[in-house]
N, C-alpha and C positions, 0 to 999 in steps of 0.2 A: 379170901384175903390174899392168897398167893397170886390170883389173876390180877387183882388190883395193883400189886407190887410190880408185876410184869408190865402192866399197862403204863405205870408211872415211869419205869425204867426205859421203856420203848419211847415214850413221849419225850423224856429228857434227852435220849440219844438223837432223836429226830431234831429236836430244838438245837442241839449242839452242831448238827450238820448244816443248819442254815447259816449262810455267810453272815458274820458279825457286822459287816459294813453295809449290809443291804438296807438298814432302816434309815440311813441318812440320804434322803432323796431330794432334799430342798437346799437352796443356797443358805438358808438360815442355820442349818446344822440340825442335830448335833453331829460332829465328826469325832472320831475316836483317837486320831493321831494326826501329826503334821502330814504324813504321807497320805492318809485318807483324804484330808482337805485338798492337798495339791493334786492328787489324782482325779478327784471330782472335777476340779476346774480345768485340768489338762484335757479331760475328755468332754468338756462342755463346749459346744460349738457356738462361739461368739465371734462376730466380725470386728468388734471394737477392741482396742487395746485394753488389756486386763492386768490389774495389779492386785494381788491378794496378800494381805499381811496377817501375821499372827503375833499378838501382844505388841503391836506397833513396829514389827520388823517384817520386811518384805520376804515372803517365802516363794512367790511365783510371779513372774511377769510374762505376758504373752503380747507379741506385737499385734497391731490391728489398726483400724481406721476410726476416725471420729473422736469424740471425747472419751477419755479412758473410763473404764468401769473399775472403780476402786472399792474394794470391800475389806473391812477390818474385822478380824475375828479375835477372840480371846479364849484362853484356857480358863474355864470357870472353876469355882471352888469344888464342884463335883467331879472334876477331871475331864469333862467333855468340852469340846471346842464349839463355840457358838458366836453369832454376831451380837447377841444380847444375853447376858448372864442372868438378868432379872433378879438381882440381889442388891441390897442397900449398899454393900461394900463396893460395888462397881464390878468391872470397869464400865465407864460411860465415855462415849466419844465426844459428846457436846454437853455444854452446861444445861441446855434445855431438856436433855434426856434425864439429868439428875432431878431437875425441877418437876418434870412429869412423873417420875417415879415417886418422889416424896409426896407430891400432891395427890397421888392416887391411893395413899394409905391412910390409916387412922390419924386424926389430928391435923389433916391438911388445913392449911390456913393458920395453924398455931406453931408451925415448925420454923425454926431459925436455922439458916444454913450459910456456911462460908466456903468459898473456893479460894485457895491460896491467900487466906487472910482477908478477903473482901466479902462482905455480906451480900448475898444474892437472894435469899428468901427472908422476908421481913414479916414473920408471923406475929400474932398478938403477944407472944411471949414464949418462953421455952417450955410451955406446958407439955407438949408432946415430944420435945427434944430439941437439942442443938446439935447440928451435924457439921463436921469439919472435913472438907475434901481438899485434895491437892492434885496437881497436875504431874503426870509421869511423862517422860520423853523417851521415845523409841528411836528407830533408825530413820535414815533419809528415804524419801520417796522420789521417784522419777517425775511424778505429776504434781508435787507440792513444793512450795518454797519452804525450806527449813526441814525440820524433823517431824515425824508423826507424834501426836500427843493423845493422851486419854486421861480420864479422871478416876481417882480412887478415894475411898473413905479413909481418912486418917484416924478419926475416932468420933464417937457420938455419945451423948448423955441423954437418955430418954426416961420417961416415967416407968418404963419396964426394966430399966437398968442400963448399964453402959454397953455399948457395942464396940467391939475391937475393930480396928482398921485392918487394912491389908497393905503389904508393901507392893511396890511396883512389880509387875510381872516380869519374869526372866525372858530373855531372848530365846527363841526356839533352838 
């Protein structure tokens, strides 16, 4: 029993010695902090102009050639930073992402959804839910006209019960 405890302690200490940021090796994420995200992209060798934003606020720009590489990241509900949070509350960059997410779940085809008061999913009825989304506005971009935007859930009523919305994400 004592050797098992020693082995467990040794394993935990070795695990603690592994760099925490080593697991984020893709541009999708997850990243653990704004610094982790920006250092990943600062060290990435790209020839194109690069703009990285977090919660629709620019955190890194790099000069370059050709069309700009623009990537938007979000701090998800679990505290990690990703391009796609994969949760019904959002955030989503485009309306079609919301549609794809809702249509991939149970009751697809029966869901009714609104974005900023305009109906965009016309299910058979609110059997599996009615979802209300709204647009959040972030900061300006060097490569877009106007400000960056994304979509969040305001509220939802489903057969499983209500789903609370989420407020717009704070600037980093």
